[in-house]
C-alpha positions as CSV (number, residue, x, y, z in Angstrom):
1,M,-1.2,-13.9,-31.6
2,E,-0.7,-14.1,-35.3
3,H,-3.8,-15.9,-36.9
4,Q,-3.4,-18.3,-40.4
5,N,-4.8,-16.3,-43.2
6,K,-7.8,-19.2,-44.3
7,R,-8.1,-17.5,-47.5
8,E,-4.9,-17.4,-49.0
9,E,-5.0,-21.4,-48.2
10,L,-8.2,-22.2,-49.7
11,S,-6.8,-19.8,-52.8
12,F,-3.7,-21.8,-52.6
13,F,-4.7,-25.6,-52.8
14,N,-7.7,-24.6,-54.3
15,N,-6.0,-23.2,-57.7
16,F,-3.0,-26.4,-57.1
17,V,-5.7,-29.0,-57.2
18,K,-7.6,-27.7,-60.5
19,A,-4.7,-27.7,-62.1
20,A,-2.9,-30.8,-61.3
21,S,-6.4,-33.0,-60.2
22,E,-4.8,-33.5,-56.7
23,Y,-2.1,-32.6,-54.7
24,D,0.9,-34.7,-54.6
25,V,4.4,-34.2,-54.3
26,F,6.4,-36.8,-52.5
27,D,7.6,-39.7,-55.0
28,N,6.6,-44.0,-54.3
29,N,9.9,-43.9,-52.9
30,G,9.4,-40.6,-50.4
31,K,5.8,-42.3,-49.0
32,H,7.2,-45.3,-48.1
33,K,9.9,-43.9,-46.1
34,L,7.3,-41.6,-44.1
35,I,4.8,-44.2,-43.7
36,N,7.7,-46.8,-42.5
37,L,8.5,-43.7,-39.9
38,F,4.7,-43.6,-38.9
39,Q,4.8,-47.3,-38.5
40,N,7.8,-47.0,-36.2
41,E,6.3,-44.7,-34.0
42,I,2.8,-46.2,-33.8
43,I,3.3,-49.9,-34.5
44,S,-0.2,-50.8,-35.4
45,V,-3.5,-49.0,-37.2
46,R,-5.0,-51.8,-37.8
47,G,-8.9,-51.2,-36.5
48,K,-8.2,-48.2,-35.0
49,C,-10.2,-44.7,-35.4
50,L,-7.4,-42.5,-36.7
51,L,-7.9,-38.8,-38.3
52,D,-5.8,-37.3,-40.9
53,I,-6.1,-33.1,-40.4
54,G,-5.2,-31.1,-43.1
55,C,-5.4,-34.4,-45.3
56,G,-6.0,-32.4,-49.0
57,T,-6.8,-34.9,-51.4
58,G,-6.5,-37.9,-49.0
59,V,-2.5,-39.0,-50.7
60,L,-1.7,-40.1,-47.0
61,T,-4.8,-40.9,-45.5
62,S,-5.5,-43.6,-48.5
63,Q,-1.9,-45.3,-47.2
64,F,-3.5,-44.9,-43.5
65,S,-6.9,-46.5,-44.5
66,K,-4.8,-49.4,-46.3
67,L,-2.9,-49.7,-43.3
68,G,-6.5,-51.0,-41.6
69,A,-7.3,-47.9,-39.9
70,K,-10.7,-46.4,-39.9
71,A,-9.5,-43.4,-41.2
72,I,-11.2,-40.3,-41.8
73,G,-9.5,-37.4,-43.5
74,V,-10.3,-33.4,-43.0
75,D,-9.4,-30.4,-45.0
76,I,-10.5,-26.7,-45.6
77,S,-10.5,-26.6,-48.9
78,A,-13.8,-28.5,-50.5
79,I,-12.2,-28.9,-54.0
80,S,-9.6,-31.1,-52.1
81,I,-11.9,-33.1,-50.1
82,A,-14.4,-33.3,-53.3
83,T,-10.9,-35.0,-55.0
84,A,-10.0,-37.5,-52.3
85,R,-13.7,-38.8,-52.4
86,K,-13.7,-39.6,-56.1
87,Q,-10.2,-41.1,-55.8
88,N,-9.7,-42.9,-52.1
89,Q,-10.9,-45.6,-49.9
90,A,-11.6,-43.4,-46.7
91,T,-14.0,-41.1,-45.2
92,Y,-13.4,-37.2,-45.9
93,L,-14.9,-34.1,-44.3
94,V,-14.5,-30.4,-45.0
95,C,-13.4,-29.2,-41.4
96,D,-11.3,-26.7,-39.9
97,A,-8.2,-27.7,-37.9
98,E,-8.4,-24.7,-35.5
99,S,-12.3,-25.9,-34.8
100,L,-12.5,-29.6,-35.8
101,C,-15.9,-30.9,-36.4
102,F,-15.5,-33.7,-34.1
103,K,-16.6,-34.4,-30.3
104,D,-14.1,-35.1,-27.2
105,N,-11.9,-38.4,-27.0
106,A,-12.9,-39.5,-30.8
107,F,-10.2,-41.0,-32.2
108,D,-7.0,-43.2,-31.2
109,I,-4.3,-41.5,-33.4
110,V,-4.6,-38.0,-35.1
111,T,-2.0,-37.4,-38.2
112,F,-0.2,-33.9,-39.6
113,C,0.9,-34.4,-43.0
114,A,2.8,-31.3,-43.3
115,V,0.4,-29.5,-42.2
116,L,1.6,-27.6,-39.0
117,H,3.6,-25.5,-40.9
118,H,1.0,-23.9,-42.3
119,F,-0.2,-22.3,-39.8
120,P,1.6,-19.2,-37.7
121,N,0.6,-20.1,-34.8
122,L,0.7,-24.0,-33.5
123,E,-1.2,-23.0,-29.9
124,K,-5.0,-23.6,-31.8
125,V,-4.3,-26.6,-33.9
126,I,-2.4,-28.6,-31.6
127,W,-4.8,-28.0,-28.8
128,E,-7.9,-29.3,-31.0
129,A,-6.2,-32.4,-31.9
130,F,-5.3,-33.6,-28.5
131,R,-9.2,-32.4,-27.5
132,V,-10.3,-35.0,-29.9
133,L,-7.6,-37.7,-29.2
134,K,-8.6,-40.7,-26.8
135,T,-6.4,-41.1,-23.4
136,G,-3.3,-43.1,-24.5
137,G,-3.8,-42.0,-28.0
138,K,-0.9,-40.4,-29.9
139,I,-0.3,-37.5,-32.5
140,F,2.3,-38.2,-35.1
141,S,3.2,-35.1,-37.5
142,F,6.4,-34.2,-39.9
143,D,7.1,-31.1,-41.5
144,P,10.2,-28.9,-43.4
145,H,12.9,-28.8,-40.8
146,R,14.5,-25.4,-40.1
147,A,17.8,-26.2,-39.2
148,N,18.3,-28.5,-42.2
149,L,20.3,-25.9,-44.6
150,V,18.5,-26.6,-47.6
151,M,15.2,-26.1,-46.4
152,F,16.3,-22.9,-44.6
153,L,17.3,-21.5,-47.8
154,Y,15.0,-23.0,-50.1
155,R,11.8,-22.0,-47.9
156,D,12.9,-19.8,-44.8
157,R,10.9,-16.4,-44.6
158,Y,14.8,-15.2,-43.8
159,S,16.5,-16.5,-46.2
160,P,17.8,-14.3,-49.4
161,L,17.6,-17.2,-51.4
162,R,13.6,-17.9,-50.6
163,S,11.4,-18.6,-53.1
164,T,8.0,-17.7,-53.0
165,K,6.6,-20.4,-55.4
166,G,4.8,-23.3,-54.5
167,I,4.5,-21.9,-50.6
168,T,2.0,-19.9,-48.5
169,K,1.8,-16.9,-46.8
170,N,1.4,-18.5,-43.8
171,E,3.8,-21.3,-44.2
172,R,7.1,-21.0,-42.0
173,L,9.9,-23.8,-41.1
174,L,9.6,-25.3,-37.8
175,S,12.3,-26.0,-34.9
176,K,12.6,-29.0,-32.1
177,K,11.2,-25.5,-29.6
178,D,8.4,-24.6,-31.8
179,L,7.1,-28.5,-31.5
180,E,8.3,-29.1,-27.7
181,V,6.6,-25.8,-26.4
182,Q,3.3,-27.0,-27.2
183,F,3.2,-30.7,-26.7
184,K,4.9,-30.5,-23.6
185,K,1.7,-28.4,-22.6
186,Y,-0.3,-31.7,-23.2
187,S,1.8,-34.6,-23.4
188,D,4.3,-36.2,-20.7
189,E,5.3,-38.6,-23.4
190,Y,6.5,-36.8,-26.4
191,K,9.3,-37.3,-29.1
192,I,11.1,-34.9,-31.7
193,F,13.6,-36.3,-34.0
194,C,14.4,-35.8,-37.6
195,A,15.0,-37.6,-40.5
196,S,15.8,-37.2,-44.7
197,G,15.3,-39.5,-47.0
198,I,11.9,-38.0,-48.2
199,T,11.6,-37.6,-52.2
200,Y,9.6,-35.6,-54.5
201,S,8.0,-36.7,-57.7
202,Y,7.1,-32.5,-58.6
203,V,8.3,-29.2,-57.6
204,E,6.7,-25.8,-57.8
205,I,10.1,-24.1,-59.7
206,S,10.0,-24.8,-63.6
207,L,14.0,-24.5,-62.8
208,M,14.5,-26.9,-60.0
209,R,13.0,-30.0,-62.2
210,P,15.7,-30.7,-63.8
211,I,17.6,-31.5,-61.0
212,L,15.2,-33.0,-58.7
213,K,16.9,-36.8,-59.3
214,V,19.6,-35.1,-57.9
215,Y,18.2,-33.4,-55.0
216,N,16.5,-37.1,-54.1
217,F,19.8,-38.7,-54.7
218,L,21.4,-36.7,-52.6
219,E,18.6,-37.0,-49.6
220,K,19.1,-40.5,-49.5
221,M,22.2,-40.2,-49.2
222,F,22.0,-37.6,-46.4
223,D,19.3,-39.8,-44.8
224,K,22.5,-42.5,-43.7
225,I,24.5,-40.5,-42.0
226,W,24.6,-39.3,-38.3
227,L,23.9,-35.7,-39.3
228,S,20.7,-36.2,-40.8
229,K,19.6,-36.8,-36.8
230,Y,20.2,-33.6,-36.1
231,F,19.5,-31.9,-39.3
232,G,17.5,-34.0,-41.6
233,S,15.0,-31.9,-43.9
234,W,12.2,-33.2,-42.2
235,I,11.3,-33.0,-38.6
236,F,8.7,-35.5,-36.8
237,G,6.7,-35.5,-33.9
238,V,5.2,-38.1,-31.7
239,A,3.0,-37.3,-28.6
240,K,0.9,-39.5,-26.2
241,K,-2.4,-38.1,-24.9
242,P,-1.9,-38.6,-20.5
């Protein structure tokens, strides 16, 4: 079983946050789209205990808090957590996603916001998420989708055009099967779907920055056609604990 190189993850995100003050790559439209998709699946979070695993600097954790959730964000990067505590209205802790510092059945909702693709093997991190989830609680995740042509060419390890800038050695694109294999172990009620329209404010490769507006425009247009249901740039997973 291939394990996550945690030293690599820490080095990447610590350096990014030191240079940029926070880890925030989605623009306002992108974040709005993600939160809408979250609300469509989870419905109401007001008063519920929510755990955001791999929260980084808390960009989306704070959005969950604004929706009324009792949000806790965890990340292995102490620098990211220190930044999150300064800028956001939520609780933040340094904690490893594969060994969570919480008791069983502690949360109503668990979120993975562009996190699962940082794990070469999903088994342990998914097991931990279901362990801390209450009966009837839900997991919500989103990650880059391997079946999307642009994501594959730009980020997949088997693509001849793959860029190694802005990603860690742990990363891999996920497929529907990757999520289904893990979710079905712990849930009889799960849903996996794709979507596009998630736009960016930043990309690591400097040569790509001038055409980012073009990409964002095409991303929003692609979201309007039926193909995005199968080949959308992001793959979403929702699973209920029985």
